[in-house]
N, C-alpha and C positions, 0 to 999 in steps of 0.2 A: 505808147499806143499809136498805131499807124493811122494816119488821116485817110478818110475815104476819098479825099479830093487830091488831084495831082499837084495843085498849087500849094506852096507853103504860105500860111496866113501870116500877115504882119503882126507885130507886137500889139498894135492898137486893136486889131481884129480879135486877137486872143483875149485881150483884156475885156473887150465888149462881150465876148461869149461867156466869160467867167461871171461877169456881172449879171447877165441875163439868164444864166442857168445855175443859180446857187444850189439847187437840189442835187445837182450832179456831183458836187464836191463837199457839201456840208455833211458833217457827221453829227449824230444825235447823242445826247447824254442819257444816262439812266440814273436819275438823281434820287430815287427812292424805291421803296418796295414795289415790285411789279412794273417798274418803268415810269416814264414821264406822266402818264395818265392813270397809273395804278391799275391797269387793265390787262397786263400780261401780253401786250402787243409790241413787237419790235418793228418799227416803221422804217428803218434804214433800208436803202436799196444798195445794189452792187454786192450782194452777198453770194457766196459760193453755192453752187447747185448740189455738190456732193463733196465729201472729204477727199483730199488727194491721198495717194498711196503714202503710208507712213503717218497720216494724220495731219492736222493743220499745223502751220508754223508757229512754234512757241516764241513769243516776243521776249518775255521775261518771266522769271520766277523769283519770289521773295519769301523768305522764312518769316512765319508769324506764329502766334500762339493758338490755342484751341478756341473753339466757339462755333455757334450756329449762325452768327450774324452774317448776312449776305453783304456783298460790297455795293456801294453806290458810286456812280461815276459822274462827275460834273466839272466842266471848265478845265479839263486836262488833269484832274486829280481823282484819286480813288480813296474812298473812305470806308472803313470797316472797324468792327470791334473785335477784340480777342481777350484772352485771359492768360496770365502767367501765374505760376504757383510757387510757393516757397520750396526750397530744396528738401527733397525727401518725400514730397507729397505728389500724388498723381492729380492731373487736371480733371480726371474723370474716374474717381475711385469706385463708384458703383451707382446703379440706378436709385439706391435708397437715399433718403435724406440724412445727412450727417455733416457737421461743420467741416469746411474745407477753406483754408486761408490762402489768399493770393491777391492779385491785382487785376482789375479790369483796365483795358486800354482802349482809347479811340485813336486810330492810326490814320494818317494822311500820306498817301504815296503819289509819286509822279506817275501819271497814267502812261507815259511814253517809255519809261524804263524800270519802274517798280521801286525806285529809291524812296526811302522813308523821308518825308519832308518835315514832319513833326509827329509827336505822340503826346497824348495826355493820359496819364496813368493815375489811379487812385486805389487805395486799399479797399478790398471788398471780400468779406467772408461769406461764403455760400452756405446756405442751409436748405438748398433745393435739390430735387431729384434730377438726374441727368445733368450733372454739374460741369460739363465740359467748358462752358463759357457763355457769353451774351448771346441772346436770341435775335435781337432786333436789327434790321437794316437801318443805318443812319439815313436821315432825311436832310437833303441839302436844299437850302432856300437862299439864293443870292449869296451874301457874304457870311452866312452862318450855316452851321450844320448842327442838327439835333440828334442826340444819342440817348438811348434808354438801356440801362444795364439790367441784368437778370434779377437783381435785388432791389430795383426801384430807384436807382440813381438816374435822374433826368438832367441832361446837360445841354446847354446852348454854348457853342464854341465858335470863335472866329475862324473862318476857313483859311485865311491868309497866314495866321500866326499860331493857331492852336491854343490861343488864350481863352479860358472860360469867361463867358459873359454873365451867365447866371446858372444856378443849379437848384434843383428841388430834390428832396429825399421823400419819396412817396410814402414810405413806411412811417417816418417821423411826422411829416406834415399832415397826413390824412388818416393815420392809424390803419393803414392798409396792410393786409397780410399777403405776402407774395404767393401766387398760385404755386402748386406743388412743383410745376416745371418752370417756374420763374416768370417774370414779366416778359411778355412776348408780343404784345399788340403794337404794331408799328405806328408811331405817332403820325398824325395827319396835319399838314399845314393848310389852313383855310383862311385866305386873306391875312388879317393881322393876328389870327389865332393859331395856336398849336393844340390840337385835340388829342387826348391820351386816355387810355384805360388806366384807372388808378385803384379804386377800391375804397372801402370804408363807408360809413353811413351817408347815403345820399350822394356819393361821389364815385360811382362806377365809371362815369365819364366826366372828365374835367377839361374845360377850355382855358388855356393860359394865354396871356399876352405874349406873343412870340418874341418881342423885343426885351421884355422885362421879367418874364416868368410870373407876373402877377395873375392871380385867378380872375377870370371873367365870369364864368358860370360853372356850376356843377350839377349833375343829374343822375338819377336812378340809384336804387339800392338793390343788392343781391348778395347772397352768401358768397358767391364766387364771381370773378370778373371774366374768367375764360381767357382766351388767347387771340380772339378774332380782332383784326385791326379796325378802327373806325373807318367807315366807308360812306362816301357821298354819292347820291344819285339825284336825278331829277324826275319827278312824276307828279301828276295831279296839279301841275302848275306851280310846284314848289321845289326848292332844293331840300333834300331830306338827308339827315345824318343817321346812318344805320349803326346801332350798337347791339350786337348779338352776344348776349351773355348766357350762361348755362340754364337760365330759367325762361328766357323769352327773347324773341326778336323784336327790337324796339326801333321806332322811327322818331327822331327828334328834329326840332328846329335848330339848325346849326348856329344860328345867331344868338339864341337865348337858352337853349337846352330844354325848352318846353316839349312835352310829349305830344306827338301827332297821333301815333297808333302803336299798339302792342299786341303781339301774338304769342301766347304761351307755347314754349317748345323746350321741354326739359332735355338736358344733355348730361348723361352720366359722366362722372369723373371730371367734370368741368370742360369737356372736350369740344368747345366751340373754337375752331381754329381757322378753317378755310373761309376765305372772304366771300360775302354774299355777291352774287352776280345777277345783273339785270339783262333782260332780253325783251325789249319793247315794254309791254305792260306786265311781264312776268318777272318775279324776283325769286331766286333760288338759293337755298342754303342746304348743307348736308353735313352730317356728323357721324362719327365712328359707330356708335351703338344705335342711335335712334334713326339714322338714315336721312332721307331727303324730306324737305318741306318746300313746296312751291306756292308762292303767294301771287295773287293777281292785284295789281296796283290800280286804284281808281283813277279815272281820267280827269275828273273835275275838282278833286280835292286831295289832300294828303291822307289817304286811307287805303286799306288793303283787306282782302278776304282770302281764305285758303282755296287754292285751285285744286291741289291734291297733295297727299303726303304718303310717306312709306308706312308700312304696317308691321315692320319687324324691329325688335329691340336686340337682335342677335348680331354679333360680329361675324358669324359664320353663315348663318341662314339669312342672308341679306335680301333686301327688297329695294330695287332701284339702284341708288348709289350711296354707300356708307363711306364718305370721304374722311380723311384725317388731315394730312399736311397740304396736299395738293389742292390749290384753288381751282375749281372746275372752270371750263371754258364753254360759253354758250354762243352758238351762231346758227343761223339758217334753220331755226326750229329744233335744234338738237343740243344735247349736253354731252361733254366729254370730261371724264374725270377718273381718278384712281380710287378704287374701292378698298375695303378694309384689309385684304390680303394681297394687294398688289395688282388686282385686276383692272386694267385700263378698259373702261366701258364707254359705250355710246348709248344714250337714252333719247327717246322722244321727249321734247320739252313740254308738250301739251298733256301727256299722260304719264310719263315716267317709265314707259315700256322700254325694256332693254332690247337693243338691236344687235349688239355684238360685244365680245369681251376677249381680251388677250393678256397674257402674262409676259409677252416678249419684251416689253419696254422696261420692266421693273425688276425682274427677279432672275436669280441664277437657275439655269436649267428648267425654266418654265414651271417652277414649283411655287405653289401658294405660300406666301411668307407674311406673317403678321407685320403690319405697318410698312410693307415694302412700298417704295415711293419713286415717282418721277414727277418733275414739274413740267407744266405745259406753257410754252411761249410761242405765240403765233407770229410768223414772219411770211408775208406775201401769201402764197397758197399752201403753205406747209407749216409744220410745227418743229421747233427745236425742243427736245426733251432731255434735259440733264437728269440722270437717274442716280440712285443711291450707290450704285457700283462705281461711280466716278466716270461713267460714260456719257457721251453726248450723242444723241440720236437725231437724225432728220427723218421725218415721216409725214405722210399725208393722212389726215383723219377725216373720214366722211361717213355718212350713213351706210355706205357700202362696206366699210371695214378699215382695218389698219394696214397701211402700205408703207413699209420701211424703205427708205432711200439709202441710208448709210448710217454707220455709227463709228465712233472712235473713242479711245480711252484718253481722258484728260488728266485725271487725278487718281491717286490710290485712295480707296476708302480707308479711313483711319480711326473713325470714332467707334468705340466698342460699347457704347451705352445700351443699345438694344440687344446685347449679347451676340452681335455679329458686327463686323466693321462696315460702316456706312459713311456716305457723304449726304448730310441733310441740310446743306446750306444752298439757298437760291442764288445762282450766279447773276451777274449783270451783263447786258448786251449793249455795247456802245462803241463808237468809233470803228464799226465793222469788226469788232473783236468780242471775245468772251472773256470775262474776268470771273474766275471760279476759285473757291478755296476749300481746303480741308482743315484738319487740325494742326498741320505743319507748315503749309505754304499757301500762297495765292499765286495763281498762274494766269498769265495773259496770253491768249492765242489768237491769231488772225483768222477771221472768217470771211475775209474779202475775196471777191471773185478775182481771179488772176487776169 
């Protein structure tokens, strides 16, 4: 980079500048689901404005097995889960439930070159639908990484060595039945606790001691646990833990598991997936069949009332936003999210009124497609949208509409589970790079401004 000044600075001057301007050189990690704050915001600077001709520079590619697990990036390492199968078996035989034998793996890669530093593998027979592989993004917390497999194997592993520290089998320990599409709620580290969706009587949510795996508290009963990750918010002068299962949206005391408030909200097929999002005193959830629910949080205590809700139970004749996998994004009084057949929509947060809709970000040939998806990651004044076609899009989203800046192909869609090939794994954004995977490889590409 050329200096703006004609004089060459001394070494001491350069050192002083580096010490006083750490934000200019420091790269951020992406250690868990949706990033450092679990909010889908990429806060690094120095990111390219648009893709160069030919796409971003690929730093490395590494072969991996199948799975939906997104990568986590921390302290120069990349963590993810995958699945390998026995010879003669397919990793993804069909959307139907039937036994499929193989191994789940937790992998640790060097973030600079993609070399595998260690792996921890264990036998795991699947009886779930859409059986490509694990669903959950690992959670990195200091010297340990927490991983949850699709059949309920919960592991705490040393980041340096890959040595297991403790392990829980949620099916055996709690009598939990795996959801039809497997355990998918990303565990949440809160202080000394690791909070997970589990299942079984009185244990929809369980807080474990993150160092030992010992249970601290358990809470809630429901026929199904759903797939929505435990989520922390602050409202009414309290920290509140949100557990959204297919019968109700629940707010708990994260320290004890005691119930603060509950709003019944039935979700067909157990489809509580997209993470609840807070905007001031508003709290929003949305599901594929039942659509949206907006709660208004009390200011003086942990309580909430319904602000508005959708009126449609149809996946086609929708009202507001009927989200599936994409966690909506709320800002400046508006909601952005992907609806049931791939429609990227903008809604008014106070009423749920739709302002615009487009299929350009999610589908082939602008054709409505069931479950079509793109994820939303905010960076500065625009969004990065990795979609199911293996593309990465840069766009501005505002109440005025969808403004696409550029797009590039990063990966081949390889997963055939929805009867078309897709990429349904959320990438990580760290070190001014993107780390994205399909069922064959993980790719690291530079998104740094030249």
